[in-house]
C-alpha positions as CSV (number, residue, x, y, z in Angstrom):
1,M,28.5,-22.4,0.5
2,N,31.1,-21.8,-2.2
3,R,28.4,-22.1,-4.8
4,L,26.3,-19.4,-3.1
5,N,29.3,-17.2,-2.7
6,N,30.1,-17.6,-6.5
7,E,26.5,-16.7,-7.3
8,D,26.7,-13.6,-5.1
9,D,30.0,-12.6,-6.8
10,K,28.3,-12.9,-10.2
11,M,25.4,-10.7,-9.1
12,N,27.8,-8.1,-7.6
13,K,29.6,-7.9,-10.9
14,S,26.4,-7.7,-13.1
15,R,24.7,-4.9,-11.1
16,I,25.6,-1.5,-9.9
17,L,24.5,-2.3,-6.4
18,F,24.6,1.1,-4.8
19,L,22.0,2.2,-7.3
20,D,19.6,-0.5,-6.1
21,Y,19.7,0.8,-2.6
22,M,19.3,4.4,-3.9
23,R,16.2,3.5,-5.9
24,I,14.6,2.0,-2.8
25,F,15.5,5.1,-0.8
26,A,14.1,7.3,-3.6
27,F,10.7,5.6,-4.0
28,S,10.3,5.2,-0.2
29,S,11.0,8.9,0.2
30,V,8.5,9.8,-2.5
31,I,5.8,7.6,-0.9
32,L,6.4,9.1,2.5
33,G,6.4,12.6,1.0
34,H,3.2,12.0,-1.0
35,K,1.1,10.0,1.3
36,F,2.3,10.6,4.9
37,Y,3.6,14.2,5.0
38,R,0.5,15.5,6.8
39,D,0.8,12.7,9.4
40,L,4.5,13.5,9.9
41,V,3.8,17.2,10.3
42,S,0.9,16.5,12.7
43,V,3.1,14.2,14.9
44,A,6.0,16.6,14.8
45,N,3.8,19.5,16.0
46,D,1.8,17.6,18.6
47,S,2.9,18.8,22.0
48,N,1.2,15.8,23.6
49,T,3.5,13.4,21.8
50,H,6.9,12.4,23.3
51,I,9.6,14.7,22.1
52,T,11.7,11.9,20.7
53,I,8.9,10.7,18.5
54,R,8.3,14.3,17.4
55,Y,12.0,14.7,16.5
56,I,11.9,11.4,14.5
57,A,8.8,12.6,12.6
58,Q,10.4,15.9,11.9
59,A,13.6,14.2,10.8
60,I,11.7,12.0,8.4
61,Y,9.8,15.0,7.0
62,D,13.1,16.9,6.6
63,I,14.6,14.0,4.7
64,T,11.7,13.5,2.4
65,V,10.4,17.1,1.9
66,G,7.2,16.1,0.2
67,G,9.0,13.6,-1.9
68,A,11.3,16.2,-3.5
69,V,14.4,14.6,-2.1
70,G,13.5,11.3,-3.7
71,V,13.0,13.0,-7.0
72,V,16.5,14.5,-6.9
73,V,18.0,11.1,-6.1
74,F,16.0,9.6,-9.0
75,F,17.3,12.1,-11.5
76,M,20.9,11.7,-10.4
77,I,20.5,7.9,-10.7
78,S,19.2,8.4,-14.2
79,G,22.0,10.7,-15.2
80,Y,24.6,8.3,-13.9
81,I,23.1,5.1,-15.4
82,I,22.2,6.5,-18.8
83,T,25.7,7.7,-19.2
84,Y,26.9,4.2,-18.2
85,V,24.7,2.3,-20.7
86,L,25.7,4.7,-23.5
87,Q,29.3,3.7,-23.2
88,S,28.4,0.4,-24.8
89,E,25.1,1.2,-26.7
90,G,24.7,3.0,-30.0
91,T,22.1,5.7,-30.4
92,K,19.6,3.5,-32.3
93,E,19.9,0.6,-29.8
94,F,19.7,3.1,-26.9
95,Y,16.5,4.6,-28.2
96,L,14.8,1.3,-28.9
97,K,15.7,-0.1,-25.5
98,R,14.4,3.0,-23.7
99,I,11.1,2.9,-25.7
100,F,10.4,-0.7,-24.8
101,R,11.6,-0.1,-21.2
102,I,9.5,3.0,-20.6
103,Y,6.3,2.9,-22.6
104,P,4.6,-0.5,-22.2
105,I,4.1,-0.4,-18.5
106,Y,3.6,3.4,-18.6
107,I,0.8,3.1,-21.2
108,F,-0.7,0.3,-19.1
109,A,-0.7,2.5,-16.0
110,V,-2.2,5.5,-17.8
111,L,-5.0,3.4,-19.3
112,T,-5.7,1.7,-16.0
113,E,-6.0,5.0,-14.3
114,V,-8.5,6.2,-17.0
115,I,-10.6,3.0,-16.7
116,V,-10.6,3.1,-12.8
117,K,-11.6,6.7,-12.8
118,Y,-14.3,6.1,-15.4
119,F,-16.0,3.5,-13.2
120,N,-15.8,6.0,-10.4
121,G,-17.7,8.7,-12.3
122,I,-14.8,10.6,-14.0
123,D,-15.0,11.1,-17.8
124,I,-12.4,9.7,-20.1
125,P,-10.1,12.4,-21.4
126,P,-10.4,13.4,-25.1
127,L,-7.8,12.1,-27.5
128,S,-6.3,15.5,-27.7
129,V,-5.2,15.0,-24.1
130,L,-4.8,11.2,-24.0
131,V,-2.5,10.9,-27.1
132,P,0.2,13.4,-26.0
133,R,-0.1,12.0,-22.5
134,L,0.6,8.5,-23.7
135,L,3.5,9.6,-25.8
136,L,5.0,11.7,-22.9
137,I,5.1,14.8,-25.1
138,G,2.4,16.7,-23.2
139,D,4.8,19.5,-22.2
140,F,4.8,20.7,-25.9
141,F,1.0,20.8,-26.0
142,G,0.0,22.0,-22.5
143,T,-1.5,18.6,-21.7
144,P,-2.7,18.1,-18.1
145,L,-0.6,15.7,-16.1
146,G,-1.8,12.1,-15.5
147,L,-1.0,9.6,-12.8
148,A,-1.8,12.2,-10.1
149,G,0.9,14.4,-11.4
150,V,4.0,12.1,-11.3
151,E,4.0,12.1,-15.1
152,W,6.0,15.3,-15.1
153,T,9.2,13.5,-14.2
154,L,8.8,11.0,-17.0
155,R,8.4,13.8,-19.5
156,I,11.7,15.2,-18.4
157,E,13.3,11.7,-18.5
158,V,12.2,11.2,-22.1
159,M,13.7,14.6,-23.2
160,F,16.9,13.8,-21.3
161,Y,17.1,10.5,-23.2
162,V,16.8,12.3,-26.5
163,I,19.5,14.7,-25.5
164,M,21.9,12.0,-24.4
165,G,21.2,9.9,-27.5
166,L,22.1,12.9,-29.7
167,M,25.3,13.5,-27.6
168,K,26.2,9.8,-28.2
169,F,25.5,10.1,-32.0
170,S,27.6,13.3,-32.3
171,G,30.5,11.7,-30.5
172,V,30.3,14.2,-27.6
173,L,30.0,11.4,-25.0
174,S,33.3,9.9,-26.1
175,S,35.1,12.7,-24.2
176,G,34.1,13.4,-20.6
177,R,35.6,16.8,-20.7
178,V,33.8,17.8,-23.9
179,A,30.5,16.4,-22.5
180,C,30.8,18.2,-19.2
181,T,31.8,21.5,-20.9
182,L,28.7,21.3,-23.1
183,M,26.5,20.6,-20.1
184,V,27.9,23.5,-18.2
185,I,27.2,25.8,-21.2
186,T,23.7,24.4,-21.3
187,C,23.2,25.3,-17.7
188,F,24.2,28.9,-18.3
189,V,21.8,29.0,-21.3
190,L,19.0,27.6,-19.2
191,M,19.6,30.3,-16.6
192,E,19.3,33.1,-19.2
193,S,16.3,31.5,-21.1
194,K,12.6,31.4,-20.5
195,V,11.7,28.4,-18.4
196,F,10.2,25.3,-20.0
197,P,7.5,24.0,-19.9
198,T,5.0,26.8,-19.6
199,A,2.2,25.5,-17.4
200,S,-0.5,26.8,-15.1
201,D,0.2,24.2,-12.4
202,F,3.1,23.1,-10.2
203,H,5.2,21.7,-13.0
204,H,5.8,25.1,-14.6
205,G,9.5,25.3,-15.7
206,L,10.5,22.0,-14.2
207,F,12.4,20.7,-17.2
208,S,14.7,23.8,-17.0
209,T,14.9,23.3,-13.2
210,Y,15.8,19.6,-13.2
211,L,17.9,19.1,-16.3
212,P,21.0,20.4,-14.3
213,I,20.3,17.7,-11.7
214,L,20.3,15.0,-14.4
215,F,23.6,16.4,-15.6
216,C,25.0,16.0,-12.1
217,G,24.6,12.3,-12.4
218,V,26.5,12.4,-15.7
219,V,29.4,14.3,-14.2
220,V,29.6,11.8,-11.3
221,F,30.0,8.9,-13.8
222,F,32.8,10.7,-15.7
223,M,34.6,11.5,-12.5
224,E,34.3,7.8,-11.4
225,K,35.8,6.7,-14.8
226,R,38.6,9.4,-14.4
227,E,37.7,11.1,-17.6
228,I,37.6,14.3,-15.7
229,S,39.5,15.3,-12.5
230,R,37.8,15.7,-9.1
231,F,38.4,19.4,-9.2
232,T,36.8,19.7,-12.6
233,A,33.9,17.6,-11.4
234,F,33.6,19.9,-8.3
235,L,33.4,23.0,-10.5
236,C,30.8,21.4,-12.9
237,L,28.6,20.1,-10.0
238,S,28.8,23.5,-8.3
239,I,27.7,25.3,-11.5
240,M,24.9,22.8,-12.1
241,L,23.5,23.0,-8.5
242,Y,23.7,26.8,-8.7
243,S,21.8,26.8,-12.0
244,H,19.2,24.6,-10.4
245,F,18.8,27.0,-7.5
246,K,18.6,30.1,-9.7
247,I,16.1,28.6,-12.1
248,L,14.0,27.3,-9.2
249,E,13.7,30.9,-7.9
250,V,11.8,31.7,-11.2
251,A,10.0,28.5,-11.9
252,S,8.9,27.4,-8.5
253,P,9.6,30.1,-5.9
254,R,7.5,28.3,-3.2
255,W,10.4,25.8,-2.9
256,I,13.2,28.3,-2.3
257,N,13.0,28.0,1.5
258,T,13.7,24.2,1.4
259,N,17.0,22.3,1.1
260,Y,15.7,19.3,-0.7
261,A,18.1,19.5,-3.6
262,I,21.3,19.6,-1.6
263,I,20.0,16.9,0.8
264,G,19.2,14.6,-2.2
265,F,22.5,15.4,-3.8
266,C,24.5,14.7,-0.6
267,I,22.6,11.4,-0.1
268,F,23.5,10.2,-3.6
269,M,27.1,11.3,-3.3
270,V,27.6,9.6,0.1
271,S,26.1,6.4,-1.4
272,W,28.4,6.7,-4.5
273,A,31.5,7.3,-2.3
274,M,30.6,4.1,-0.4
275,R,29.6,2.1,-3.5
276,D,32.1,-0.7,-2.9
277,K,30.6,-1.4,0.5
278,F,27.2,-2.5,-0.8
279,S,26.6,-6.2,-1.2
280,Y,24.0,-8.2,-3.1
281,N,20.7,-8.8,-1.4
282,Y,17.8,-10.6,-3.1
283,W,15.1,-8.5,-1.5
284,C,16.9,-5.3,-2.2
285,V,17.2,-6.2,-5.9
286,L,13.5,-7.3,-6.0
287,L,12.3,-4.0,-4.6
288,S,14.7,-2.1,-6.8
289,E,13.2,-3.7,-9.9
290,L,9.7,-2.6,-8.8
291,T,10.8,1.0,-8.6
292,Y,9.3,2.2,-11.9
293,S,6.0,0.4,-11.4
294,I,5.7,1.8,-7.8
295,Y,6.4,5.3,-9.1
296,L,3.7,4.9,-11.8
297,F,1.0,3.5,-9.5
298,H,1.5,4.7,-6.0
299,D,0.0,8.2,-6.0
300,W,-3.2,7.8,-8.0
301,I,-4.2,4.3,-6.9
302,W,-3.7,4.9,-3.2
303,I,-7.1,6.3,-2.6
304,Y,-8.8,3.3,-4.2
305,F,-6.8,0.8,-2.2
306,K,-7.6,2.9,0.9
307,K,-11.3,2.4,0.3
308,I,-10.6,-1.4,0.3
309,S,-8.5,-1.3,3.4
310,S,-10.9,1.0,5.3
311,A,-13.7,-1.5,4.7
312,I,-11.6,-4.1,6.5
313,T,-10.2,-2.1,9.5
314,D,-10.0,1.4,11.0
315,N,-6.6,0.7,12.6
316,Y,-4.1,3.2,11.1
317,A,-1.1,0.9,11.0
318,I,-3.0,-2.1,9.6
319,N,-4.9,0.1,7.2
320,N,-1.7,1.4,5.6
321,A,-0.1,-2.1,5.7
322,I,-2.9,-3.4,3.6
323,I,-2.5,-0.6,1.1
324,M,1.2,-1.3,0.8
325,I,0.6,-5.0,0.3
326,L,-2.0,-4.3,-2.4
327,L,0.4,-1.8,-4.1
328,L,3.4,-4.1,-4.0
329,S,1.3,-7.0,-5.4
330,L,0.1,-4.8,-8.3
331,C,3.5,-3.6,-9.0
332,Y,5.1,-7.0,-8.8
333,A,2.5,-8.4,-11.3
334,S,3.0,-5.4,-13.6
335,N,6.7,-5.7,-13.5
336,K,6.6,-9.5,-14.3
337,L,3.8,-9.4,-16.9
338,I,4.4,-6.1,-18.7
339,E,7.6,-4.3,-17.8
340,K,10.0,-7.3,-18.2
341,R,8.2,-8.6,-21.2
342,G,8.5,-5.2,-22.8
343,V,12.2,-5.3,-22.2
344,K,12.4,-8.8,-23.8
345,I,10.5,-7.6,-26.8
346,G,12.9,-4.7,-27.2
347,R,15.9,-7.0,-27.1
348,L,14.2,-9.2,-29.8
349,V,13.5,-6.2,-32.0
350,I,17.1,-5.1,-31.7
351,S,18.4,-8.6,-32.5
352,K,16.4,-8.7,-35.6
């Protein structure tokens, strides 16, 4: 028993445990929002369904808001953890680790999508589309989104990594006050500038919209480390959320009647405030490690797994259970065979 307790203590010290739980909430919220929102709305509005069940369906929908709440939580996690790792990593090491962490499994997912669609009668995209998509620089070339659209968040992540690496290189991140001041100034600039990227679909202006949310995660980290006061953090977070709301009015006005950003923000902050209450759990860590692969695969491959499950049963619950089993199996294999090996190769390159 003592040995098991010691192992748990080691795991507690080597992981930021509340982030594991937040990742699971985030991808669960995204899956519910992407794949079950019509079902939730239908149940919530069905007068023949018991009112308690309708309230539960409505509550789940309000918490997920089409997956938008999960996206906000994802971005705050990223802002927090990237600031954390840059406390000990130099710019060069940081960039190399991010490349080998992000791209191998991402490229695999994109090429798998292309191949699966090709065998289902959809033409392979031209290189003018495929290359910038694979490099996650499509926002600069007006490249259509891949992976059923979820690629838009990864494009923002990559640009955020570039910004944070440059802040580390310039020494800005060595001072929480300086870093937060620069980010607040950036938010004001974003509010007064033309939104980016310019797109004809739903992701128009989303880099400008969500960069302040990523900055919120950075501010929370500096507040935790007491490099800025709670009052300063409150001011910074208020300005960043305000800038997100104002930019959203221009970039995506269809979202202005929803509260997804403040819901996601509050969920993250409550989890952060209770971070010392979280304990190590094997299954939680396992699911947390599958977060990236689940995010890459869930939206576009769902319809193909549904064809398989529908050939087995018409039962709604069993049908979706089969889809989830297939999805988790694919993501587990991808994580073990590609994602983790990519990380190991990155470490090897850095060591050389």
